[in-house]
N, C-alpha and C positions, 0 to 999 in steps of 0.2 A: 797781520789781522788788526783791525781797529780795536783799540782798548774798549772793553765793555765796562760800564760804570761799576764801581765796587759794590753798590747796593744789590746788583744783580747776583753777585756771588752767593747771597743768602737765599735766593729763590731756588726752591727744590726742583731739580731737573725732572724728577718723577711727576711732580704736579703739572709741569709743562707737557710732558708726554701724554698725560691722561686728559688733557683738555679735549673737548669735542672736535671731531673731524667731520668736515663737510666736503664732499667731492666737488669737482668742477660742475658748474651749472651749464647744461647744454640745451640748445633748442630741441624741441621734440622732433623725433624722426619724421613724422608725417608733415611737419612744417618745413624743416630744413631741406628735405629732398625736393621741394618745389622751387628752390632757387640755389644760387651759388654763393650766398652770403655766409659769413662766418658762423661756425657751429658753436664754438665756445662763447659763452656770455661773459663779458669782461667783469672783473671784480669792481665793486664799489670800494671807496677808501676804507670804510669800517670793516668790510669783509677782508680786505687785504691785511689790515692790522691784526685782526683776530687770527688769521692763518699764519702770519709771520711769528706770532707769539707762541706758536707750537714748537718752534725751533728750540732745542735744548742746548745749543751752543757747545758742541763737542770740543774737547781740547784739540789744539793744533797737532797735526794737520787734520782738519775736518774731512771726513770721508766724501762728502758732497763736493768739496773744493778739489780734492784729489781726482775725483771721477770726471770733473768738468774739463774738456779739452782746452778751454780758455783759461782755466784756473781762476774763475771768478771768485771773489771773496764773498761767498754766499752768506756765511754767518754774520758778517758785518752788515751786509745788505738787509738781512732779516731783522737785525736789531734796529736799524734805522726805520724800516717799514713799520715795525711794531710801535715806534714812537711817533709815527705819522710824518716822518721826515723823508718823504718820497723822493724829492728832487736830489737830496744827498745820496739816497740809495741808488738812484739812476746813475749818479756820478761814479759809484763803485763799479757798476757794469761797464761804463764807458772806458774805465782804466784798462780793461783787459779784452774787451770785445768791440769789434767794429760794427757788429750787427745785432745788438741785444734785443731789439724789437722783433727781429726775425727769429733768432735762436730761441727766444722765449715762447715762440709759437710752433716752430717746426722741429726742434730737437726731439729725439726719442728720450725724453726725460726719464722714463721708466727704466731705461738701460744705462743712464748716466747719473746725474746728480740725485734725482729722486730714488732711483734704484739703489743708490749707495747710502741713502739716509738710514741712520741706525734705528730710527723708529720702525722700519720695516720688520724688525725682529718680533715685535709684539703689538705694534700699532700700525698707523698709516703714515706714509712719508709726508713731509711738508711739500706743498705744491709750489716748489721754487721756480718752475718754468713760467707758470702763469703770473707769479709775483714779479719776475723779471720783466715780462711784457708790460704789466701794469705800471711799474715805476717809470719806464721810459715813455710810455704813452702819456702818463700824467705830466711828466716834465715837458713834453712837446706841447700839450694843450695849455699849460699854465705859463710857461716862459720860453719855450723853444730850446733848441740845442744847436750849437755851432761847433764843427770840428775845429780844434785848435790849429792855427797855422804857424809854422815856424818861420824864422827869418829866411828870405829867399837865398838859395845857394847858387842859382844860375844853372843848375843841372837839370836835364830833361830825361824823364823816364817814360817809355812806351809800355803800356799794359795791354796784352792781347787777351781779350775776354772780359766781359763786364759782369761775370758771375761772382759767387762768394769769394773765391780765391783772389781774383783781381781786385775786388772791393776791399778785402782785408789788406792787401798790399797798398792800394791807393790811400786808404785811411792813414796809415802810418807814414807813408812817404810825404804826404801833405804836411803832416805834423813836423816832419824833419826839414821842411822848407823847399822840397824839390818840386819841380813843375811836372804834372802828371797828365798824360793823354791816354785815354782808354779807347781801344779799337774793338769793335764788336761786329760780327757778321750779320746780326739781325737789326731790325729797325729801332729797337728800344733797348736801353740798358737793363741789367738785372739777371740775364742768363737764366739759370734754373729757377730763380725766384719769380720770374715772370712767365717763362715759357715751359716750366716743368711742374711747379707746385700749383695745384688748383686754388681758386679763390676762397673756397670754404675752409682752407687751412691757412692761407696767407692772402689776405685781401690786397688787391692791387693798390688801394689808396695808402695802405701802410707802407708799401714799397715806394710809392711815388713821393711820399713825404720824406722818406729816408734819402732817396736820390737827390731831392732838393738840397739836402745838407751837403752832399758831395759837390753839387754845382756851385753852391754859395762859397764853398771852400776853394773853388777854383779848378776843380777837376774838369778837364776837357773831354768831350765825348765825340767819337767819330763812328757813326752807324753805317750799316750796310757795307762793311769793309772786311772782306775775308782774307786774313793774312795767310799767305801761301798761294792765293789766287790773284787777288787784286793788288796786293803788296807782298813783299818778302821781308824777313827779319833783316837781311843785309840791306835792303832798301830803307828800313827804318833807321839804321845806323847812318846811312848816307844822308838822310834827312836831318841829321844833327842830334839824334837821341843818344844819350850817354850810356844807357842801360835798357834792357828789355826784360819784362816779366811775362811768362807764358802761363795763363790760367784759363785755358780753353775748355776744361772739363773733359768728360768722357761721354760723348753724346750720340755716338753711332749705335743704333739699335742692334742688339744681337739677333741673328737670323735663325731660321729653321730651314736652311737650304735643302736638307735631305728629306724634307717632309713634302709630299705631293700636295699641290693645291694652294700653296701660300700666295700665289699670284691671283687668286680668285677675287672678284668684286665682293667686298664684304670682309676681307681680311686686312686688318690695319696694324701698323707698328704703333707701339705705345706713344712715342714722342709725337707723331703726326696726330694721333687721336686726342691726346691731352692738349696740345697747342691749339688745335682748331676747335676743341670743345670748351676751352677756358679763356681764350684770349680774344679781345676785341679785334675785328678785322683790320683796323687802321694800324695795329701794332704787329701785324703778321707780314711775313714776306709775301710778295704778290702771288707766288705759286701755291700758297696755302690759304687763300682767302675764301675758297669755296666752302659751303656748308658741309659738315661732317655727316655722312649718312649712317644711320643706325636703325637696326630692326627691333622687333619686340623681344627677341631672345638673343642675349649676348653672353659669350663666354670670354673670360680673361685667362690667359695662360701665363703662369708665373706666380711667385710667392713673396716678392719684396714689397716695399712701400709703393713702388710704381703700380704694381698690380692692384693694391688697395685704392689708389687714386683713380685708376681706370674703372674699377667696379663702381665707385661712388659717383664718378662723372657720368657713367652710362645710365645710372638710375635717374640722375637729374636731367638727362637728355630725353627721358621718356621710355626707356626700356622697361618691359614688364617682367622679364625673368632674367636675372643676372647671376652667373655662376663662375666661380674661380676653379680652374683645373690645375692641380699641383701634383707633381710626381712623387713627392715624399709625404710625410705626415706633417701635421701642424707643428709638431715639436721642432722640426728642422726648418721651418719657414724663417727666412731672414728678416722679413718686415716686422714693424712694430705691432705689439699686441693691441695697443690702444686704437690704432687705425683699423685693425681687423674687427674689433668689437663694434666700432662705429659703423663699419660696413655691414656687419650682420644686423645691427639695430635698424639700419636703413633698408634691409631686405635682401642683401646679397647672400648667396649660398656658396658652400665650399664642397668640392669633391677631391679628396686626397688620394694618394697612390694611383693617380690617373695621368697617363701620358698620351697626348694626341699623336697619331701616326699618319693621319690623312685628312685633308679638308675636302669635303664632297660638295659638288655643284648640284643645283636643282635643274629643272627643265629650262629655266630662264638663264642658265649659265652663272648665276650668282650662288654664293655660299648658302647651303641648306643644312649641313650637318658636319660634325667633326667626329671622325672615327678615332676611338681611343683604345688603349689596352691597359689592363690593370697591372699595377706594379707591386713588388714587395721589396723590403729593404734587405740587402745582402750584408756581408761582413764589413766591418769598418775598414776604411782605407788608411793610408799612412798618417793622415791628419785626424783620424778618429771619426770621420763622417761616413755613414753607411750609404753605400751606393744603391740606387734603385735598380731593380732587376725585373724585366718583363715576365708576366705570368702567361705562358703559352696557351693559346686558345681562349683567352679571356676578352677578346675584342668586343666592343659595343659602340653604339653611336649616340651622340648627344645632338639634338636638334639645335640649330643656331642660324640666325640671320647675319650676325656680326661676330667676328673673332678678333681679339686684340692680343697681340704678342708683347708681353711685358717680361722679357727674358733676361734683361740686364743690358749693359752697354759696353761698347768697345771704344778705344781712343780713335781720333781722326789721325791717320798717318801722314797727312799732307805737310805738316811742319818739318817732320823728319826728312821727308823727301826733297823739300825745297830749301833746307838750311844746311849748307856744307858744314861738316864737322860737328853737327849736333847729334849726339848719341841717343838712340832710342832702342827699345826692346819690346817684346811681346805685342806685336801688331801696331806699334806706334807709341807706346807709353814712353814718356821722356825720362831719361836716366839723369839722376842728380847725384853728385858726389857726396853730399852731406844733406840729409833730410832736414836738419836743423837750420840749414842755410838756403837750400834750394838751388845751389850753384850747379850749372850744367857743364858739359864738355866745351862749350863755347864761352870764351871770355866775355863778360858783360851780359850774358844771358842767364836768367834765373827762371825757376818754374816751381809750381806747387799746386796741390789740389788733386782732383780726380785724373788729370792728364798725367800725373806722376804715379798715383797709387791705384788707379782704377776707381770704379764707383764707390763712394763713401758718403759721409755726412756733410751737410752744409757747414756745420761748425768746424769740422776738421779741415775742410778746404779753406775756410776763412783764416784759421790759425796758421795754416801753411803759408798763406799769403802774407800774414803779418811777420812771420819768421823770415821769409825771403826779403821783406822790406828792410828789416834790420841789417841783413847781409848786403843788400844793395846800397844802403846808406854808408856802410863801412867801405864798400868797394869804391863808391864815388869820392869819399874823403881821401882815399889812398891813390886814386887814379891820377896819373901825371898828365 
């Protein structure tokens, strides 16, 4: 941790903790639901300094730093922000994170750094997520940022997938001096950052500015190339790449195959709905450029962050009645509380202990209603989670023109099927020998992120990519 000036030691931590707290400034719901622009209003410099001054600078190791998957030195950044030294604070984040402007916006801070802030005990936590985004935005506006480039090694690395894991890997490999080429199945780089997270959470221009940094650092991008179909991993080695990193995420929507009516017009998978609802047509694959159809009454099935994104997107697309159906209670919902509150403020409703059992067509053959059954929570399973149990005879219907299935994600099994000796498990998740290195059963092939762990956070995928980059660098140094 950066040394805090000695005069600070005389400042009473209690006085800092009692300084006034002001929550994030948000655009009014009636205004923000009319467009896809950012909901959070960015800090002004003075506001950032006041907020950072609330940090009481806990003794090492600070709980916020321990809870951050990147191990950002948050206390040092807070001290610099308090002094108005914003660019220096941004440098703190760049030391440990490849995507600070993204993580500052989309991380579930209430479950990570802010959730671990000791001020939660009797006060309100420091808004360290918004401060992270502020410093990096300020740096970009005032002087720009360039990814440091190492001395060229002559080694070439292929990265499969231009999402958070691949970007985390590319960032560090460039700094080590290796030549990096990113292969992506879609037309534009970004993966989940472009094709999964709605603009009102992560504006496309924020990502585009970030990608420019990768391009200026020399990262090559090959779009519309599906590894496993258009090329193989063996083919990449034959082209002269010395190592391969797999960061394709886990992007196959979970199904409701046993539920009648999922093939009806009006029933959408979450990925298709979010992509076509949030991304400009020129960035879409050709088969997804048609307008997304949406009725007045929308139901979203699921309880994660994707469900919240679908609810809020449906409202912005003009739905008049938007309801989330979830088979457990809110206490068991995996998605972030902050996103659920925003969804409620924007008009979304929730029905808990509700399980869809059938999608019903109207006279025109399109979706007209969803038949549901009430649930109750049974005894805890081996992991302590209470299983939902149907209540016999409790069936009822919910009128709906559109249903969106936000049930989670599965891995794409194609790489396991097309790569000899690449070990996979659980429907295609890639097996790594050491999670701290990402090394797979194939020599020279590394992996990290959701394609290894299953669906997780942007920040954990990015960190996995960075860890694998260190292992790749070591592998290339020792390779004969």
